[in-house]
N, C-alpha and C positions, 0 to 999 in steps of 0.2 A: 504494500500500500504506500509506504514511504517512497519507494523508488518510482512508482507511478506518479506521485505528486511532484517529485523532483523533475521527472521527465516533462510533465505538463508545464511546470514553471519555466523550464528551459525552452520549450517550444513557444510558450507565450512571450518570453523575452525576445526570442529570435523574430517572432511575428511583429512585436512592437518596434524593434529596430528596423525591420524590413519596411514597415509602414512609414517610419520616420525618414529613412533614407530615400525611399521612393518619392514621398511627398516633397522632400527637400530638393531632390534632383529636378522634379517637374517645375517647382517654383523658381529655382535658380535658372533653369533653362529659359523659361518664359521671361523672367526679369532681365536676363542677359540680352535676349533678342529685342526686348523693348528699349533697354537702356542704350544699346549699341546699334540701334536700327539704322542710323546713317551709314554705318560701316558694314553692316550685314546685308542690307537690301541694296540692290543695284539701281533701282528706279525710285523716283519720287512717288509718294503715295497718292498724290493728286494730279500727277502728269497723265494727260489723256493721250492714249496711243492710237495707232491705226488699226490694230488687231482687236476687234470687238468680240468678246466672249470666246477668246482663244483658249483651247484646252491646255492642260499642263504640258510643257515642252522644255527644251533645253534653255531657251531664252527666258521663259516665264515658268518657273518650276511648279507654281500653283495655278497657272493660267491667268487670264485677264477677265475683268468684269464687263458689264454692258457698255462702259465708256472707254474700254481699252486700258484701264489702270491695272497695274501689276498687283495681284492678290497677295503675294508673299510680302510685298512692301506694306500693303495696307494691314495685314495681320500683325507685322512687327510694330509698325507705328500705332496701330490700334491698341496694342498692348500697353503703350504708354498712357493712353487716355483711360482705358479700363482699369489698369492697375493703380495708377496715381490717384484717380478719383476714389477708388475703393479703399486705398490706404488712408487717405485724408478722412473719408467718411467713417472708417473704423476707428481711427484715433479720436475723433470728436465724440462719437457715440459711446465708446468704451470709457473715455475719460469722464464725461459727464455722468453716464449711467453708474459707473463704479463709485464715484465720489458721493452721488446722491444716495446710492444703495447702502454704502458703508455708513454714512452719516445718519440716514434715516433708521437703519437697522439697529445702530448702537444707541442713538439718542432716544428714539421712540417718541412717545407722546403725540402731541398735536401735529408736530412737524412730520413725523412718520406717517400719520394717518392721512394728512392732506396730500403729501407727495405720493403715497401708495395708491390712494383713490384716483388721483390724476393719472398715474402711470398705468393702473389697471384699466382705466377707461381707454387710454391710448393703445394698450396691449390688445384690447378687444378687436381692434382693426388689424387685419392681416398686414404684415410689414410691407408687402409690395403695393397693396392698395393705398396705404398711407403715403408711401414714397411717391406713388403716382399722383395723388391729389396735391401733395406739396410741390412736386415738380411742375405741375400745371400752373399753380399760383405763382411760383418764383420765376418760371420761364426756362427754356432750354439752353442752359449754359453750364460749363463744367463746374464752376463754383457753386451755382445754385443746385446742381445735381448732387454735389458732395453734401451740401446741407440737407437736401431732401432725404437722401439715404441715411445720413447720420441721425437726423431727428427720428426717423422711423425705427432705427435700431436701438435707441436709448432705453425704451421700456424693458426690452428683453435683458439687457445687461443690468439694469437696475434690479430686476426681480432676482437674478442669480446672485449678485453681490450682496443684496439685502438678506437673502436666505443664509449666506455664509456669515454675515455679521450677527444675525440673530442666533446662530448656532454657537458662536464663540464668545459672545458678550458676557456670558455667565461663567466663563472659565476662571480658574484661580488667579492666573497672572493678570487678567484684566481687573478683577476685583482688587488685587494688590495695588495696581496703579491708581485706582480710584481712592483707595484708603490713604495713600501717601499724597494725594492731592494733585495728581497729574491732570492737566487741562484736557477737556474732551477733544479738542482739535489735535492735540499731541497723540492721544490714544488712537484716534481714527487714522491719522497719517502714519504713525510709527508702529502700530500693532495690528489694527484691523486690516488695512490694505496690504501690508507685507504678508500677513498670514494667508491672504487670498491671492497672492501674486501668481502662483503657479496656475490656478484656475483662470486667472485673467489672461495669462500667456496663451493658454489653450483657446480661450474665447477669442483672442485677437486673431489667431490663425483661421478659425472657423468664421469669424466676423468678416474677414476679407473675402472668403468664398461667398458668403451671403450677399455682400455688397456687390461683388462682380455679377452675380445673378440678377440683382435688382437693377444695376446700371445697364446690363445687356438687355434686360426686359424692357426698360424704359426706352432704350435706343430702338428696339424692335417695334415699339408702339409709336415711334416718331417724336417722342418728347425728351429724348436724351441729347447727346452731343450731335449737332446738326452737320450734315454733309456740306462741303466735300471733306471735312475732317474725318479721318479714319477712326472707327470705333467698332468693336466686334458686333454689338447688337444692331447698330445702324447698318453695317454691311450685310448682316444676316437678313435684315428687312428687305433690302434691295435685291439680294440674291434669290429670295423666294419667288420673285416675279418671273424668273426664267427657269425655275426648277422643273416645272411641268413640261418645258420644251426640251428637256434632256440635258441642259447645261447645269450640272450638279455642283461644279467646283466653286461658284461664288457663294453657295450655301454651306457646303460641307466643311470647308477649311476654317471659316470663322466659327462654325459650330464646334469643331475639334479644339480650337483654341480656348473657347469658353469652357468646354468639358475638362480639358487638361488643367486649366487654372483652378476651377472649382474642385475638381477631384484631388489635385495636388495639395491645395491648402487644407482640405478636409483630411486627407491622409496624414499630413503634417500634424494637424491638431489631434487626431486620434492617436498617433504614435506618441506625442508628448503626453497626452492624458494617461495612456497606459503606463508609460515610464514613471510619471509622477506618482501614480497609484502604487506602483511596485516599490518605489523608493521610500514613500511615506506611509505605506500600509493603508492606503485609501484616504488618508487624512486630507489630502489636497484634491480629491476627485471632484470633478465638475458635477454639481447637483443635477 
């Protein structure tokens, strides 16, 4: 029985590492292509060519779209838009949500009730629908898109960090800090948030994946980053118009980029979560 348990833990550890390394490889590859797009791509992403809807070939390895633009260039440059907006949105939402969750969960009282009710009301809306409504109000712009996705993601992070704060506020070391007169702000910043940092790291990885999906979805609906600027969801929207005619490449390759980005960040998050559970005995597991 003991040998079986040890074998299971060994296999689980290998699986966690495999997920971590696979996700990291996907994320690094896509980030590299986006960051070094001017050096990787041969063509300008907005340059209109003479070969319309050309299939993948030696000159255009992923083919061209309906305006003759190189799809590989648009995928690389589109990663800049999708990843940068997703990172900004994730940082804003997880910073605000984590601070409000930690403060509300620890302080409690009227502050916690008011914020929790407001966040629960916002959480009742699906994230994508809320981001859709905010993006319509703010307008189709990269900065506005970041705020729309960030605001829509705050309630989810608030609920998770608040649950962590509620679970540890009664622990002995927190009570000791209160007894010696430590300020509430000090306890929240130096004890509550650091205690939840591993969960927050996992949430950051998965938050980027959710943000990429939201950004691509808004682009597909026509309220994201506007053409001719490259963006995966926007290119997917225009590619679907020629899909039924047999020109599959304008649709397939942006879809693959979205899939790899979301899958990679999710794999990275799951791998980190499993490793944190193993190292801390489940203490830092994401609720």
